[in-house]
N, C-alpha and C positions, 0 to 999 in steps of 0.2 A: 504493500500500500504506500509506504513512505517513499519507496523507490519510484513508483509511478508519479507521485507528486513532484519529486525532485527532477525526474527526467523531463517532465513538461513544465519547466519552471516559469515559462512565459505565461501560460494559461493559469498556472497556480498563483502567480503574482497578481493577475487581474482578478481572480476570484477572491483572493485575500483582500485586495484593495476595495472591491465592492462591499464586502462584509465590513471592513474597517470604516468606510464612509458612513454606513448606516449606524454602526455602534458609536462612533465618535460623536455624531450629531445627537443621538438620543441621550447619551451620557452627559454631554455638555448642557443640553437644554434641561434635563431633569435636575442636574446639579444647580443650575442658575435659578430655575423656578422654585426649587426647594429652598435655596438660600433667600430668595425674595420673600417667600412665605414665612420663613423663620424670622426674618428681620421685622416684617409687619406684625407677626405674632408677638415678638418681643415688645413691640410698641404698645400692644394691647395689655401687656402684663408688666408694665413698668412698676417698680416697687413690689414685685410679686403679687400684683393685684389679680383678683379672679376674673374681672371683666374690665374692659376699656370701653367707654361710651364716647362715640364720635358722631360728627355730622354725617348723615347718610348721603349716598349718591355722589361721592367725590371721586376725582381721578387720582387723588393722593391723600392718604390719611393725615399727613403732616399739614395739609391745608385746612383741616377741620376747624370750624368756628361755631362755638356754642354760646348762647347768651348766658350771663352769670346766673340767671334765675334757674337754669338747668340743675345747678349744684343742689339748691334747696329742694327742688322737686325730687331728685334722685334720693336724697337723704331721707325723705319721708316714705319711701317705698318699703314694704315689708321684705325682710330678708337682707336688707342692706346694713351691714355692720359698720363700715367706715368708708369714707370717700376722701379723695384727694384731687383738687383741681390742678391741672397741669397745663403749662404753656409750652408749646413746642416751637423752637426757633431753628429754622433751616438756613444755612449759609451765614450764621452769625459769628462762627469761629473763624477769624481772619486767616489763621495759619493753615486751616483745613476746612474749606467751604462745604465739603460733603458731610462733615461731622454735625451731629444734632446737639442742641442745647435744650435742657429740660428745666423749666421754671416750676418750682414747687416750694411750698412753705416749709420752713425749717422744722416745724412741729408735726408735719404730715407723716403718714406711715411710709410714704415713698422715701423721704429723707431719713427717717429713723431706721429703716431697714438696710441702709447702706452700711457696709463694714468699713470703718476707717483704717486704711493701711498705714497712713502717716499723716500728721497734722491734726487739725481739730475741725469740728463741724462749722459750717459756714455761717457768716453773719449776713446782714442785709446787703452789703456791697462787696461780697466775696463770692468765690466760685469754688466748687469741688470738681476734680477731674477724675474720670474713670481710669482704672488701671490700664486698659487697652489704649485709651486716648492719651494717657501720660507717656506711654512708650512711643506712640506715633508723633506726639508733639515735643517729646524730650523735655518735659517740665516736671518740677518737683514742688512739694508743699513749700510755701514761702516765696516762690517766684510769682510773676504776674503773667496774665494771659489776656490777649486782646479779644474782647467780645463786642462786636458791632462798633468798633472804633474806640472802645473804652478799655483801659488797662485795669484789670481787676486782680486783686491778690488771690493767689491759689491757697485756699485754707487747708485743703486736704486732698489726698489721693484715696479713692474708695474702690471697693469691689462689691458687686451685687450678685454675681453668678448669672446675670442675664447679658449675653454678648452685646446686644445693641446698647444697653444702658452703660455697660463698662466701656463702650467705645464712644461715649459722649461726655458731656459736662452737665453739672447741676448748679443752678443759681437760684436766688430768691424769686418767688413768684411775682412780687411787686416790681422788681427790676426787670424781669423777663417781659412783663406786660408793658412796661415803658418802652422797651426795645422793640417789641412786636409792632407790626403795622395794623394789628387789630387789638388795641389796648383795652377795649371794652368787652372783649370776648375771651372765651377759654378754648383751648385746642381740644382738650379731652377731660374726662373725669374718670379717674381710676377708682374701681369699686372692690371692696372686700366683702364677701358674702358671709352672713351669719351662719353659725352652725345649725344644721337641721333643715336648711333651705337648699333646694336644687338650683343649679345654674340656669337651667331652662326656664324655671318659674320666675326667677329674679329678672332675667333678660326680658321675658315677655312683659312683665309689669313695668319695667323701665321704658321699653319701647312704646308701650301703650300710654304711659304718662307723659312722655316727651316726644311728641310728633316730630318727625324729621331726624330723629336720632337713631343710631344703631349701636347695640351693645354686642361686643365681640369677645368671645372666649377662645375657642379653638382656632388655630390658624386656617383651617379649612373653610371657615366662615367668611374669610376676607373678600372673596370674589363677589359676594352680594353687596358689599359696601364700597370697596376700592376698585373702581373701574380699570385702573392701570393693571391691577393684578389679573383681572379677567381678560383684558386685551393681551397681556403677555402670555397667559396660558393658552389662549386661542391661537396666537401667532406661533407659539412653540409647537402646538399640535400640528399646525399646517406645515411648518418647516420640517418637523420630524417625519411627517408622511411623505413629503417630497424627497427627503434624503433616503428614506426606506425604499421608495419607488426607484430612485436612481441606483441604489445598491442592488435591488432585486433585478433590475434590467441588466446591470453589469454581470451579476452572477449567472442569471439565466442564459444570457448570450454566450458567456464563456463556456458554460456547461454544454450548451448546444453545439458549439464548435468542437469541444472536446469529444463529444459523441461521434461527430462526423469523422474526426481524425482517427478515432480508435475503432471504427466500424470493423475493419479487418481483424483487429485484436479480439473483439468480442465474438466474431465468427469462429475464430480458432478455439476460444474458450468453450463455445457452445459445442464445437466438434469433438472436443476431448471430454465432454460430459458435464460441463457446467450448466446448471439450470438458469433460466432468466432471473429467478429469485436470488441465486447466489451472485450473479453479476450485479443485480440491484444492490445487494449488501456491500459489494466491493465499491460501487459508486457512492453509496451512502457513507461508508467509512472514509473514503478519500475526501468527500465533500465536508464532512464533519471535522476532519483533521484540519483542513484549510480554514474552516469556520472558526475553530478554536484559536488558530494563529491570528486570523483577522480580528477576532473579538479581543484577543490580548492586546494587539496593536491599537485597536479602537478604544479600549478602556483607558490606556495610557494617554492617547491623544485627546480623548474626551475630557479627562481631568485637567490636562494642560490647557486645552482650549477654554474651559470654563474660567480658569485662573487668568488667562490672557485677556479674555473679554472684560472681566471685572477690572483688571489693571488698565486696559485701554480706555474704559469708560470712566476711570477715576472714581469708582464707587466702592473700593475695597474696604473703606472705613464703615460703610453702611451695609454692604452685602458680602457675605462669605459663601462661596459655593458649598452646597450641602452634598458632600461626598460620603454616602452611606453604603453599607453592604447591599441594601435593597436597590439603590441606584445602580451599583455595579452588577448586581444579579440581573436586573432588567436589561442592561446592556449586553450581558452574556446571553440571555435568552434570545434577544434580537439577533445576535450573531449566529447562534445555532439554528434559529428559525430560517434565516436567509440561506444558510448552508443546506438545511434539510429540504427547503423549497427547491433549491437548485438540483439536489440529488433526485428528488421526485420527478422533476421535469426531465432530467436526463434519463431516468428509468423509463418514463413514458415514451420517450423518443426511441429507446432501445427496444421496448416491447412491441412497438408498432410494426417492426420489420422482422421476418424470420431470420435469426442470426446466422444460420448456415449460408443464407444467400449473400451474406456480406463478405464471404471469404475471398471473392475475386476483387474486392475494393481495396483501396489504400495500398 
């Protein structure tokens, strides 16, 4: 089997390339969309909140704008234990425009749940920097950081365990609202659910009490609120389908040519007693071997492509590709499926013609 694959290295390379194209695209898109989902999910769980309440129907959750009265309304809903108003500032960190700043009261559960790695909790005109952001910005407690043109003392470096939060900065709510272009509005309300109440029930009550708002818990709910997420997912599906079609065409065309070239060989095998089923197993084995090689190449290229796209778009601070075993497993499944499809097509071509009749060919 391996000898046949190496002997026809040109065809083998094309088959491997077709599989690799499909796998690379699928892995890269799954990693990127997963990373976007994780980042948006982190936004809904700032301060380890159970829910995040945003303005519904937006293209971007960071653009959410809720009237201040929303906070009081949410606080009065059954099952709501604690609330924290949050102001989200995009582009306010001069040294890293893709970094987010979160405005919250010092006494809020969002601020209180931050673990101080160094320094002290912030005052009204100070800022705390997440551990990930501190590494990116190369700042330490006691230095200053430019926020919207203002040099603010860095009171502390903190850790929260939430990647997006650790990649941002936290400052006082009043100061954040001054900096914001929507000083009379809130970006979101973080909600902690009381013991004994289900998330579904509390979400339903909040959305019923606050028309035009959406309460988000699980990352999978983002597409009903964030139209950017929905568009990205739909675009990813279309691109993945096109890539798979391209890969399938390359694999099928290569396998078809391979069958034509090996017609005489298959005739000899049939003459010495090989059954069509045995020949089919040979083709399937060769095709799956090439698929595994192509899938391995595609997995590596897919991971690299996801990282390169994030770097090229300069959003590495906000989005990290989600490279999970499930993402890699789906890429492998795609690679094997392309190979199996090529083998089945080749088998169908072989079975159409009595193999003994091919002895005079090639």
